[in-house]
C-alpha positions in Angstrom: -68.7 -97.5 -135.3 -69.6 -94.2 -132.9 -66.2 -93.2 -132.8 -66.2 -93.8 -137.2 -69.3 -92.1 -137.3 -68.2 -89.3 -135.3 -65.0 -88.6 -137.5 -67.3 -88.6 -141.1 -69.0 -86.3 -139.8 -66.0 -83.7 -139.1 -64.8 -84.2 -142.4 -68.4 -84.3 -144.0 -68.1 -80.6 -141.7 -65.3 -79.8 -143.0 -65.9 -80.2 -146.8 -68.7 -78.3 -146.7 -67.4 -75.3 -145.5 -64.1 -75.4 -148.1 -66.9 -76.2 -150.9 -68.8 -73.0 -149.7 -65.8 -70.6 -149.6 -65.2 -71.7 -153.2 -67.9 -71.8 -154.9 -70.0 -68.6 -156.2 -73.6 -68.7 -157.6 -73.2 -66.2 -160.8 -76.6 -66.4 -161.0 -77.7 -64.9 -158.1 -80.9 -67.2 -158.6 -80.2 -69.3 -155.1 -79.4 -68.2 -151.6 -77.0 -70.4 -149.5 -76.3 -69.6 -145.4 -75.7 -72.6 -143.1 -74.0 -73.2 -139.3 -72.3 -75.9 -138.3 -72.1 -76.0 -134.0 -69.5 -78.3 -132.3 -70.9 -78.2 -128.5 -69.6 -79.4 -125.2 -70.6 -80.4 -121.4 -68.7 -81.5 -119.4 -68.8 -82.2 -115.2 -65.8 -83.4 -113.1 -66.3 -83.9 -109.0 -63.0 -85.5 -107.3 -63.5 -87.9 -104.5 -63.5 -85.4 -101.7 -66.9 -83.4 -103.1 -69.6 -84.3 -100.6 -72.6 -82.8 -102.7 -72.3 -85.9 -104.9 -72.2 -86.5 -108.4 -70.2 -88.3 -111.0 -68.2 -87.0 -113.6 -69.2 -86.8 -117.3 -68.1 -85.2 -120.9 -71.4 -84.7 -123.4 -70.3 -83.7 -127.4 -73.1 -82.6 -129.4 -72.6 -81.8 -133.9 -75.0 -80.8 -135.8 -75.2 -78.6 -139.3 -78.2 -76.6 -140.2 -77.7 -75.5 -143.8 -80.4 -73.9 -146.4 -80.6 -73.5 -150.2 -83.6 -71.6 -151.1 -84.5 -70.5 -155.1 -86.0 -67.7 -156.2 -86.9 -66.7 -160.0 -90.0 -64.2 -160.6 -92.9 -65.5 -159.1 -91.5 -69.0 -158.1 -89.8 -70.1 -155.1 -88.3 -73.8 -153.0 -87.2 -73.8 -150.1 -84.5 -76.4 -148.9 -83.7 -77.0 -145.3 -81.1 -79.5 -144.3 -80.7 -80.6 -140.7 -77.8 -82.9 -139.5 -77.3 -83.4 -135.9 -75.4 -86.2 -133.4 -74.7 -86.3 -129.5 -72.8 -88.4 -127.3 -72.6 -88.3 -124.2 -69.8 -91.0 -121.5 -69.9 -91.1 -118.0 -67.6 -92.5 -115.4 -67.2 -95.8 -115.0 -69.4 -96.6 -117.7 -68.2 -98.6 -120.6 -70.7 -97.5 -122.5 -71.0 -94.1 -124.8 -74.8 -93.0 -124.7 -76.5 -91.4 -127.7 -77.7 -87.6 -126.7 -79.4 -86.6 -130.4 -79.3 -88.2 -133.7 -81.2 -86.7 -136.3 -80.8 -86.4 -140.2 -84.0 -84.4 -141.5 -84.8 -82.6 -145.0 -87.4 -80.7 -146.1 -88.3 -78.8 -149.5 -91.4 -76.7 -150.4 -91.7 -75.3 -153.7 -94.5 -72.3 -154.2 -95.6 -70.5 -157.5 -97.3 -67.3 -156.9 -101.1 -67.1 -156.7 -101.7 -63.4 -155.1 -100.3 -61.7 -152.7 -98.5 -63.9 -150.3 -100.5 -66.4 -151.1 -98.4 -69.6 -153.5 -99.7 -72.5 -154.6 -97.6 -75.1 -153.5 -95.8 -78.3 -152.9 -94.2 -80.0 -150.1 -91.4 -82.6 -149.1 -90.3 -84.0 -145.8 -87.8 -86.8 -145.5 -86.3 -87.6 -140.9 -84.3 -90.7 -140.0 -81.5 -91.2 -137.9 -77.7 -92.4 -138.2 -76.8 -94.9 -135.7 -78.4 -97.9 -134.0 -80.5 -96.2 -131.2 -81.2 -98.6 -127.7 -83.5 -98.4 -124.4 -82.8 -98.4 -121.1 -82.5 -102.2 -120.7 -79.5 -101.6 -123.6 -82.1 -103.6 -126.3 -81.7 -102.2 -129.6 -84.5 -100.4 -131.1 -83.7 -98.2 -134.2 -81.4 -98.3 -135.8 -80.0 -96.2 -139.6 -83.3 -95.6 -141.8 -85.2 -97.6 -139.0 -87.6 -95.6 -138.3 -87.7 -92.9 -141.7 -90.6 -90.7 -142.3 -91.4 -89.2 -145.4 -94.4 -86.5 -146.2 -95.8 -85.4 -149.5 -98.3 -83.2 -150.4 -99.9 -80.0 -152.6 -101.4 -77.2 -151.1 -101.0 -73.1 -150.8 -98.2 -71.7 -148.8 -98.5 -68.2 -147.1 -94.6 -66.5 -147.3 -94.6 -63.1 -145.8 -90.6 -63.4 -145.4 -87.9 -65.8 -145.7 -88.5 -66.2 -141.4 -92.5 -66.4 -141.3 -94.1 -68.8 -143.6 -97.4 -71.2 -143.1 -97.8 -74.1 -145.3 -101.5 -75.8 -145.7 -101.3 -79.4 -147.6 -104.9 -81.0 -147.3 -104.1 -83.9 -149.3 -101.0 -85.3 -147.5 -99.1 -88.8 -148.0 -97.1 -89.8 -145.3 -95.3 -93.4 -144.7 -93.2 -94.9 -142.5 -90.5 -97.1 -142.6 -88.7 -99.5 -140.1 -86.9 -102.9 -139.9 -88.7 -106.2 -139.8 -86.9 -107.1 -136.8 -88.5 -104.2 -135.1 -91.6 -105.6 -135.8 -91.4 -109.0 -135.6 -92.7 -109.1 -131.3 -94.7 -105.9 -131.8 -95.6 -103.2 -133.0 -92.6 -100.4 -133.7 -92.9 -96.6 -134.3 -97.1 -97.2 -135.6 -96.3 -99.8 -138.1 -97.7 -103.2 -137.3 -96.9 -106.0 -135.9 -94.8 -108.3 -139.2 -95.0 -104.9 -141.0 -92.1 -102.6 -141.9 -94.4 -100.0 -142.9 -97.2 -97.5 -142.6 -99.1 -95.9 -144.9 -101.3 -92.5 -144.0 -103.2 -90.2 -146.1 -104.1 -86.7 -144.4 -103.6 -82.2 -144.0 -100.2 -81.2 -142.8 -99.8 -77.9 -141.5 -96.0 -76.7 -141.4 -95.2 -73.0 -140.1 -91.5 -71.5 -139.6 -90.9 -68.6 -137.8 -87.4 -66.7 -136.7 -87.1 -64.0 -135.2 -84.2 -61.6 -133.0 -84.5 -61.0 -129.3 -82.2 -59.3 -129.6 -78.4 -58.1 -131.7 -76.4 -61.6 -130.3 -79.8 -64.3 -129.8 -82.1 -65.3 -132.3 -84.9 -67.9 -132.4 -85.7 -70.3 -134.8 -89.4 -72.6 -134.6 -90.7 -75.3 -136.7 -94.1 -76.7 -136.5 -96.1 -79.4 -138.1 -99.0 -80.9 -137.6 -100.5 -83.9 -139.2 -103.9 -85.9 -139.4 -104.3 -88.8 -140.5 -108.0 -88.8 -142.3 -107.4 -92.6 -142.5 -107.4 -93.6 -139.0 -108.5 -91.5 -135.8 -107.9 -88.1 -137.6 -109.2 -86.6 -133.9 -105.6 -87.4 -133.0 -103.4 -84.4 -134.5 -99.5 -85.8 -134.7 -97.6 -82.6 -133.6 -93.6 -82.3 -133.7 -92.5 -79.0 -132.6 -88.6 -78.0 -132.5 -86.9 -74.5 -131.1 -83.3 -73.7 -132.0 -82.1 -70.8 -129.8 -78.2 -69.6 -131.0 -76.6 -66.8 -128.6 -74.0 -65.7 -130.2 -71.0 -64.9 -127.7 -68.2 -64.0 -130.6 -67.7 -64.9 -133.8 -67.3 -68.4 -133.2 -68.4 -68.7 -129.5 -71.6 -69.4 -128.5 -74.3 -71.3 -126.3 -77.3 -73.2 -128.1 -80.2 -74.5 -126.8 -82.6 -77.0 -128.8 -86.2 -78.3 -127.8 -88.2 -80.6 -129.8 -91.3 -81.9 -128.4 -93.1 -84.5 -129.9 -96.9 -86.4 -129.7 -98.1 -89.2 -132.1 -100.0 -91.9 -130.6 -99.7 -94.2 -132.8 -95.9 -94.9 -131.7 -96.4 -93.7 -127.9 -99.2 -92.4 -126.1 -97.3 -89.4 -124.5 -95.4 -86.6 -125.1 -92.0 -87.2 -125.8 -89.3 -84.5 -125.2 -85.6 -83.8 -125.8 -83.9 -80.9 -124.9 -80.4 -80.0 -125.6 -77.9 -77.0 -124.3 -74.4 -76.5 -124.6 -71.6 -74.0 -125.0 -69.0 -74.2 -128.0 -67.8 -73.3 -131.2 -70.5 -72.2 -133.5 -69.4 -71.0 -137.7 -71.6 -69.8 -140.5 -71.0 -70.0 -143.5 
């Protein structure tokens, strides 16, 4: 299954690149740009290595694609993120997921005054493959969990690299398959249910800056407070992506994600990925 999925992602990436090279937007209303990365990590030790260690190999595939619209006083920013990674430890028959994410962000705005816009936003997050816990018990799979957020608000947009959206009346829905909640709650969904609805306030911020000519840092932050249940417990999702270009096609990437959601787990979830590999912009 995992080999088939990786093959599909590779073909999808090639198709996307070719499509972007052929299709041209004559209206100039759309701005499209993206990045495809294929990162590798590998460690190898022979039997005489006294320091200890286990040989392993890992790979991560990612797509980060922006397609933004602007006409007169209307802006519509869209971002698609896809990431998948696997690692294999020598002597272990199974591979392990290191990353699995699919996300779509859409933000529409109509100018109000200055850098302010009336806005509406939509966010979708899920995963593509089965997730296992430390005991190899299945705890997630495609579209389970799946997160949706939507709501009106006000957008402050200084530039394409700096914006903050305020949504004081935002709906949030979480979906999981019923077999994950048969014996207890899962991802905030109560036992016996397959969905959870929340209504609250959302703040989303985006900031991208260039440290030097070949190093860029992209930051995304989402805060959500549920009016219906412990509004003081704010959900936090912070993502940072650092790209350090070596040349046109090679780069080192660092991806960091920190999540706090007390409905899922009483603690901060942190994920960090680092790798060197092929990086293609389109």
